[in-house]
C-alpha positions as CSV (number, residue, x, y, z in Angstrom):
1,M,54.2,25.5,-17.4
2,T,50.9,26.5,-16.0
3,D,49.7,25.5,-12.5
4,K,46.8,23.6,-14.0
5,T,49.1,21.4,-16.2
6,F,51.4,20.8,-13.2
7,A,48.4,19.9,-11.0
8,D,47.0,17.6,-13.7
9,R,50.4,15.8,-13.9
10,I,50.6,15.4,-10.2
11,D,47.0,14.0,-10.1
12,A,47.9,11.6,-12.9
13,L,51.0,10.4,-11.1
14,E,49.1,10.0,-7.8
15,M,46.5,7.9,-9.6
16,R,49.2,5.7,-11.2
17,L,50.9,5.3,-7.9
18,T,47.6,4.2,-6.3
19,Y,47.0,1.6,-9.0
20,Q,50.6,0.3,-8.8
21,E,50.4,-0.1,-5.0
22,E,47.1,-2.0,-5.4
23,T,48.7,-4.2,-8.1
24,I,51.8,-4.9,-6.0
25,E,49.6,-5.9,-3.0
26,T,47.5,-8.2,-5.2
27,L,50.7,-9.8,-6.6
28,N,52.2,-10.1,-3.1
29,Q,49.1,-12.0,-1.9
30,A,49.2,-14.3,-4.9
31,V,52.9,-15.1,-4.3
32,T,52.3,-15.7,-0.7
33,A,49.5,-18.1,-1.4
34,Q,51.7,-19.9,-4.0
35,W,54.5,-20.3,-1.5
36,K,52.2,-21.7,1.1
37,Q,51.0,-24.2,-1.5
38,I,54.5,-25.1,-2.6
39,D,55.5,-25.6,1.1
40,A,52.6,-27.9,1.7
41,L,53.3,-29.9,-1.5
42,T,57.0,-30.1,-0.6
43,R,56.1,-31.5,2.8
44,Q,53.6,-34.0,1.2
45,L,56.2,-35.1,-1.3
46,A,58.8,-35.7,1.5
47,E,56.2,-37.7,3.5
48,L,55.3,-39.8,0.4
49,G,59.0,-40.4,-0.3
50,E,59.5,-41.6,3.3
51,R,56.5,-44.0,3.0
52,V,58.0,-45.5,-0.2
53,R,61.3,-46.0,1.5
54,E,59.6,-47.7,4.5
55,A,57.5,-49.9,2.2
56,E,60.6,-50.9,0.2
57,A,62.5,-51.7,3.4
58,N,59.7,-53.8,4.8
59,R,58.8,-55.8,1.7
60,P,59.7,-59.5,1.9
61,G,62.8,-60.5,0.1
62,P,62.9,-63.1,-2.6
63,A,62.3,-66.6,-1.4
64,N,65.0,-69.1,-2.1
65,E,62.5,-71.3,-3.8
66,P,63.1,-72.7,-7.3
67,P,60.8,-71.3,-10.0
68,P,57.6,-73.2,-10.5
69,H,58.8,-74.9,-13.7
70,Y,61.5,-76.9,-11.9
């Protein structure tokens, strides 16, 4: 194997490594942003669930009145 071929292969590997590192960083940023959004939505869902439970607990019960047709 000649030195030029070996150097070309090393250069190609270095370029691929650079692109892979950039891709990994981009994907990491996307995943981090998604987890932040999932966390915010999970908190919002828990809050809404609590509001529904409170609303159900505070609603007036059925009155002991006969229906209007009696």
